[in-house]
N, C-alpha and C positions, 0 to 999 in steps of 0.2 A: 467629447473627449478628444484631446490632442493626439493625433496619430503618432507623432514624434515620441512623445512621452510614453505611450503605450508600447512602442517598439523598444524604448529603453528598458521598461519593466520586463518585456519578454526576453531581451538579452540577459538581464540580470537573473531572471528565473532559470534560464538555461545554464548560465554559469554556476548558479547555486545548485542546480540539479546534478551537474557534473561532479562537483565537490562532494556533495552528499552521497552520490553514487560511489565515489572512491572511499568514502568512510564505510559505507555499506559493504563494499568489496572486501575491505579489511576484516570486518566482522564475519562475512560469509566464508572467507578463506581460512581464518584461524579458529572459528567456532563451529562452522557448519560442515566443512569439507571432511573433517575426521568422522563425522557421523555418517556422512554419504559413503565414505570408503568402508565403514564397518557394515553398512547395509548391503553394499554390493558384495562384500565377501560372503554374507549370508546367502544372497541370491545366487552367487556362483556355486556355493556349496550345494544348494538345493538342486540346481541344474546338473551338477556333477553326479549327485545321488540319483537323480531321475534317469540318467543314462547309464546307470549300473557302474559308475566309477570309470567309464571308458573315456569320458570327455568328448564323445562324439557330438554333443549338441553345442559346442563352443562355435562362435562365429567370429570371424576376423573383424576387429574394431575399425570403423571407418574414421573415427576421431579418437585419438588416444586419450586415456583418463587424465594423463597430465595436462593435455591441451584443454580438456573440458574444464578442469579445476583452475586453470589460469587464464589463458587467453579467451576461452569461451565464456567463463564467468565474468571476466572484466568487460568483455564486449556487451554482454546482456546488461549488466548493471549500469554501465556508462551510457549506453543508448537509452535505456529506461530512464536514467536521470535526466538527460536532455529532453526527451519527449514529455516526461511528466512535469518537469520544471517549467517548460514552456506553457503547458496547459494550466498549471497552478498560477502562473504569472498572469495569465489572461482572466482567470477567476478572481484573482486579487485585484486586477484593474477594475472589474465590475463591482467587487464587494466593498472596496475602500470607501468609507463615508456612508455606506448603505446599511451596514449590519450593526451600527451603534457608534458611539463616540470613542473609537479606539484609534491610537496611533499607528504609524506604519508597522513597527515591530509587533505590537499586540495583534494586529489584523493578520500578519504573516503567521504568527504562532497559532492563531485561531484556525486559519485555513489548513495549516499542516496537520494540526491535531484532528480536525474534522476529516481530513483525507485519510489519515491513519485509521481512524475509527470506522469510517463508512466503506472505504475501499478495501480494507484488509481485515481489521479485527472482527467486524460483524460477519463477513463471509467465512472467515477462518474458524469462527466458533461452531459453525454449522458444518462446513467442509474443510477441515484442517488438511495441511500438506502432509503428503505421505512420502517416505523415503523409498529407494529401490527395494524390491522384494515384498512391498506391501501394496495390496490393491489388485483387483481382478482386471486383467487387460481387456476383458470383454465389456467392462463398464467405463472405461476411461473416457469415452466420448460423452456419455450421459453425465458422468460426474463433472467433467469440464464445462459442459452446457449449464448444468445447475449451479456450479460456482459462479460463473459470470451472470447468470440470472440473479443470484443472490447479491452480487455487486450492484447490479442495476437497480434492484429493488431498495437496497440500502441507500444508494445515492437519491433516488426519487423520494423516498420517505424522509430523508434528511432535509431536502429541499422543501418539501411540504411541511415539516415541522418548523422550519425557519419562517415560512410564510405565515403559518398559523399562529406562531408566537408573536410576530409583529402586529398581526390583526387583533390579538387578544390583549396586547399590552395596554392600549388606552383604557380599557375597562377593568383589567385585572392588576395592572402594574407590571413592571418589567420582571420581577422576581416570580410572581405567581404565573405569569404567562410563560416563562421559561420553563418552570416546573411542569405545567400542563402540557406544553409542546414535547418535552423530553419524555414524559409519561406516555403520551400518544404514540411516540416513535418507538419506545420500548415494547409497548403493547403490540404494535403492528409487526415489529420484527419477531416478537415471540409467536404470533400466529403464523408468520411465514416459516419459522422454524418447525412448528407443529405440523403444518401441512405438506412441506416439501419433503421428498423422500430422503431417508438417511441410509448410509452405507457402513456396514461393519465388516470389513475385509481384511483385518489384521489377523495373520495366522497365529495359532496358539503357541507355536514355537519361536515366534519373533520376540526379542527381548523388550519388555514394557519400558525399561529405562532408556534404551536406545531410541525408541519411538518418541518418548517424552523429550529427550534431549534434542532430537531432530527438529521437532515441532517448536521447541523453545528457541532453537537457533534461527529458524525461519522468521519467527516473531521478532527476535532481537535484530535481524537484518532490516526489516521493514521499520522498526521503531527508530533504529539508527538513521536510516535514510530520512524519515520525515522530521525527526528532531533536528538533524543537521540542517535540512532544507529550511525549516522554519527559522532557525537561528541565523543562518547565512543570508537568506533572502531578506530577512527582516533588517539585518544590518545594511545590506546593499540598498534596499528601498528607503530606508531612512536617510541615508547619505544622498540619495537622489531627490527625495521629496522634502526634506527639511533643511539639508545643509547648504543649499545654495544653487538651486535650479529655478528659482524665481517663479515667474509666471507659468512656465511649462509645468513645474511641480504642482502649483496650486490648481491648474486645470485638471490634472490627473486626480488629485485629492478631492475634487468637488464633483459629486455624482451629477450626471445629466439626466433630466427627465424626472 
């Protein structure tokens, strides 16, 4: 594979990641931050009540809430976009021409959809995001470890499903092989859900509606990011690979080995 063309894909992936991160930032700010503010208000009320209304438990903020909701959020999502966009571009460079007879845009959409499913949706269904005032501080390390374990399992099982589907295709046909591989993936994920520990740490006085809205907003942020990335990166790669980069483009589009 031509290194110059791979570099071109990497740059386009990072550009698409920044733009998708900006779109996700808008969703996070306008849809999610109000839920965070409401949860923080509940947390502060609990802290105030725990100290008998005297406010003795309050600590000085190292970073203001305004900075967290603006500069901090923007930095996190834009850096995330650059990093993840670059990784997705490298995956794209390997996958193009190897996962079926798909064009540049369709391949980008497939990779973005698969990333959303495996990196976020599957772990989210087992270990959903919690707002402030929800969750036991003593279990945060364990919960974080298990979440990333679920991400790793989801990715590995997805790769295994693709490999199995390709090996079954000559005998079963593409459609039946895809169904069999997907069923195996779902079964394996179901077993992981059953055997990995769960956590029910939502206080009885925490509003269920607020928890639901917060979790939907986090899902909306990730969906916006990956949908935006798939569309933007697909457009950029199609221009690179189809619209006039000649031999360089053909070398990227043709898998080696």
